[in-house]
N, C-alpha and C positions, 0 to 999 in steps of 0.2 A: 335604724339608720346608724346609731352609735355602734352597734354590733358589727355592722358592715365596715364602718370606718376603722374599728379595731383590727379586724381581719386584714384590712388593706395595709396596715402599718408595716407588715412584714414584706410587702411587695417592693422589689428592686428590679426595675425593668433593665434588662441588659441593652446597652447602646453601642456595642462595639462595632457592628457592621449593619448596613442597610439590609432589609429582608431579601432584596434581589441578589445579594452576594452571599447568602448563607449556605445555600446548598442543601440537600436532603439531611445530612448529618447535623448541620448548624441549626436547621430549623427544628429538627427533633430535640436538640439540646435546649434550644430557647423554649420550646413548649413544656419541656420537663421542668425547667427553671421557674416558669410562671404557672405551673399547673394548679396550685392552690387558688389562684386568682381567677382562672379561666371560668370556673362554675359561678363565681359572683358576677363576672362580666356578662356571661351568656344570659343569666336570668335578669339581672338588674339594669343592664343597658337598654332593655326593652320596656322598662317601667319608668314613666316620667315622674318627676318630682311633684307634679300637679296631681297626678292619680295617687301617689303615695300619700301626699298630704290630706287628700280628701278622706282618707281612712281614719283620721284622728277625730276622736269625739270631743276634744277640748278645741273650741274656736280660736283661742289665742295661739295654741300650738300649731293648729292647722294653718293659720295665716303666716306664722313665722317660718314654717318649713316650706310653704308654697313660695315665699319670697326669695328662697335659695335658687329658684329657677326663673322667677318672674318679678323680681324687685327692681329698684332703680340700679343696683350694682350688676345684676345678672339678668338682663332682659331676654331670656331664652325660655319661653313657656314650656317647651317640650324637652327640656334638659333632663337627661337620664339620671335616675338615682345613683347609679354606679359612679357617674362622674362627680356628684356631690360627695360620696363617700370617699373617693380617692383624694379630693381636695382637702377634706377634713383630715385624713390620714396624714398626708404630706405636710400640712401645716403643723400637726401634732409632732411629727418626727423632725421638724426643722428642714424638710426637703422642699419647702416652698416659702417664699417671703418676697420682700422688696429690697433691691440693691440700695445701700446707703448713698444718698446724694441723688437718688432718681435715676432716670435712664442715661443722663449725659456721661457720667463716669464709666458706665458699662460701654457705651458707644465709643468713648475715647480709648478705652482699654483695647477694643477691637481694632480701631484705627491704628494705634501704636503698633500692635502686633503685625497688621497687615502691611503697613509701611516699612517696618523693621525687616520684613521678608522680601522687600523690594517692590511691593505693590505701590501703585500710584493712583490717586483719587482726583477726579476732575469734578468739582462742584458746579452747580448751576449749568449742567450740561444735559439738556432736555432731549431724550431719545425720541426719534420719530418712527424708525423702522429697525427691525432685525434683519440683517442681510442674509440671504439664503442663495447658494449656488450648488447645483447638482445634489440637492437633498441634504445639504450641510450648512449649519449656521457658520457664517465666516466673519461676523462683526455687527457693528450697528451704525446707523446713519442718525446724526444729530439733527435737531430742527433747523440749524444753520447750514445744513448741507454736508457738513464734515463727516467723513466716514473713519471709523476706527476698525481696522481689520484684526482679526484674531483667530486662534486655533479653536477656541471654544467660547461660548456665550452662556452665561448663568444669570437667569433673571430672578431677583428676590423683590421685584417691584409689583405692583398691582396685577393680580392674575388676569383679569378681564382685559386690561390694556394690553398686557403681554400677548395673550393668546388671540384676541379678537382684532386688535388695532395693529400691533407691531408685527404679528405673523399672519394677519388677515383671515383668521379663522380657519386656516388650511390644515392644521394638524391637531385634530380634536378626536381622540379616541371616545368611544361610547360613554365611558365612565365619567370623563371630564365634561363632555357635552351635557350629560344628565345633571351633573352637579350645578353647572352654571344656569341651567334651565329650571331646577326644581329646588335646590337647597336654599333655605332661608339665610340671608345675610344679617350678620350682627348689626342691629340698628345704629344709625349715626347718634353720637352723643353731643348734647349741648352742655358745655361745662363752664361754671362760674367759679373762678378762683379769687379768693380774698386774702389779703395780708392784714391781719388784725393785731392790734396792740393789746393782746390778752393771752394768758397762758391757759390752753384748754387741755393740758396733759393729764388732768384728773377726770376729764370726760371720756366716755368710750370712744374708741378710735372711729367707729362708724355707727350711725343711727338711722334707721329707716322707720318712719312713723306715719300714721294716718293724719291728715290735715283736718282741723276743726271745720273748715269749709273748703270747697274746691278752689284751686288756684290755677288760672288760665296762663299759660306759658307758651309762646310761640304758636298760638292759636288752638292749643290742646288743653283740655280740662285735666288737671292733676288732682288725685285724691290722696296721694302719698308724697312724702318728701324725704330725700336721702341726703345726709351731710356726712363728710368725713374730714378729718384733720390730720396733719402730718407731723404731730408732736413726737411720734416714736422715732422720728429721724431728726437729730439735733442740727443737721446741716441745712435744713429747709428754711429756717427763720432764726433771727437773733433770739437771745435769751429773753424770756418773758413775752414773746410774740409766737403767733401761730399762722399757718397756712391753712385756710378752710377751703374745701372743695365740695361743690354741689353738682350732681349729675342730673340731666334730664334726657332720657331717651327721646328722640324726636324723629323727624323725617327730612329727608334732603331736599324735597321739592318746595317746602316752605321757605328755606333760606335761599334756594336757587332763584325763586321768584323775587325775593327782596333784593337780590344782588344787582338787579338792573337799575336800582335807584339807591345809591350809597347813602343818602341821607336817611331813607326809610330803614335800611339795613342797620345803621348805627343807632337810630331812634329805637328799634326793636331791641337791640342789645341793651341799651340804656334802661328801657322799661323792664326787661328781664332781670337786670341787676338790682333795680330798686325793689322789685318784688321779692327777690331772693333775700336781700338784706332785711327787708321787713319781716320775713317769716323767721329768719335766723334771730332777729331781735326779740321776737316773741318767744323763741325756744331758749335763747341765751340773753336775757334782759340786759340792755346796755351795750350790746355788741356793736350796734350801728354806729355809735358815736366813736368806736375805736377802729373803724375800717381805714387803713392807710394805703392799700394797694388793690386794684381791681383789674383782672384780666379775664375776658370772655372768649372762649373758643367754640365756634359754631361748626356744623359739618363742613362748611366751606373751608374753615381754617384747617381741618384734617385734610380735606382734598388738596389744598394748596402745599401743605408740608409733605404729604406722603403719597399723593397720587391715588389713594384708594378709592375704589368705586363708591359713589355716594358717601364718601367720607367715613366709611365703616372703620371702626376702631379696632375690631378683633376678627375680621374676615367672616368666616362661615359660622352660624350658630350651630351648636351641637344639638342633635335631635335623637329620638329613639330609632329613627330610620337610618341615620348616617353616622352614628357614634363609632361604628367599627370601620368606617371607610378611610381610605388613604389614596390620594390621587397620585398618579405616576409623576415621578421627577424627570422622567425623559418622555419624549413624544414619538410615536411611530412615524417613520418616513422622514425624520429629521435628526441626523446625527450631529454631534458637536454642540447639542443645546441641552440645558438643564434648568430645572425649576427649583425654587426654595422659598421659604417664607410662609407667612400665615395663610396663604390660599392653597396650600398643599394638603391640608386636612382640616376637619372641624375644630374650631375654637383652640387654636394652637398656643397662643400666648407667646412670650419670648422664648421659654425653653423649647417648645415644639418647633418654633421657626429656626432656632439655632441648630436643633438636631436635624432638621430637614436639609440645612446647609452643609452640615458634616457629612450626611448621607450622600448628598449630590456631589460633593468633592471626592468622596471615595469612588462613586460611580464613574466620574470623570477620569480618575487615575486608573481605574481598572480597565476602562474602555480603551484608553490610549496605550495601556501596556508599557509605559515608559515613564520616567521621572517627569513630573509636570513643570513646565516653566511658567511662573506666575505672570511675567510680562505678556504672555501670548494669549491671555483671556481677557474677556470683557465681562465685568460683573455689573449688572444693572439693578439698582435698588433704591429704596427710600426708607425713612423711618417708619416704625409702627407707632403704637400709642405712647405719647410722652416724648417724642422727639424725632429728629430726622433732618435731612438736608432740605434746603428750601428749593422747592420745585421738583416734580416728579422726575425720575429717571436720571438720578446722579449716577455716573459711571465710575 
């Protein structure tokens, strides 16, 4: 695995144009540029981290490697070994990381750029339908009945909502239909955030460890516990204090059932918080007495902020079957419409989602064959993990 990661450190994937615009010469040039990596990807994108880990004779090493695909941070049991090697390589070369200040400064930088170019954002504007006339997307209808007409529509919102609700499932090529029927979705995450009066910077950024006895959280028995802190980013907490984050991969149905009774929903969150703090106090003695702030995000929180199906935090899981797949950014039979965001390929994260939007805009400009007027488009979207606009479908 280390050897594979070293070999991946030289990989620099060109992102100049989307594959649809490369042409034969451009595609040949791209393949030549990434040729050292192709053999790695062909072989190790079909080998899951679980299968690879099982080959270790050391039980601790076997479990540690397995958790790179099936731990509290990466709940993707069939994650390919090639994906893990690329992640390690990019972290080593500084080509992966977290933005200082979290997602909000990144979001605001995009907002400033967009508005500086003349773009206008309507918050709390929930989309009900994408308007189509003569096989062309011509705008959107909001849930208050208001219509926004446009020369083009780009959706960076939840893929299932976009394709099956806003477009009534009418424009689904086989590859897209297969993905929504068979690809596993990254499981919803229950997150407990704590602001503590304690400096944890000397502790490892993240720890995933077996529990001395199982812990029942949201109706599921947990045998492992994952905890992270944000002391690597000094903007997250005042000096001498820390933000602690605990993840529990969970299921949407549990919290959807609780939502009908607000008192039960809040009681469940309180119980989860108490159990989490108790376990953290066992791991970090004295921490419980220093908790100053508590915030709990359930799958319903994700759904409310992002509109993502089942509150999924990262779209599709990457598997050995779909690792090389990429869903089309345009739909057959529907001109003037483009897709972007985390539902366009497996496990995109912020970089992949941003690249899909760049590619979609290039396709839009290429299709129109004329300078693009920003005011003539409607972009539908919502935040991904870590932030976004309140209510799905901000335009």
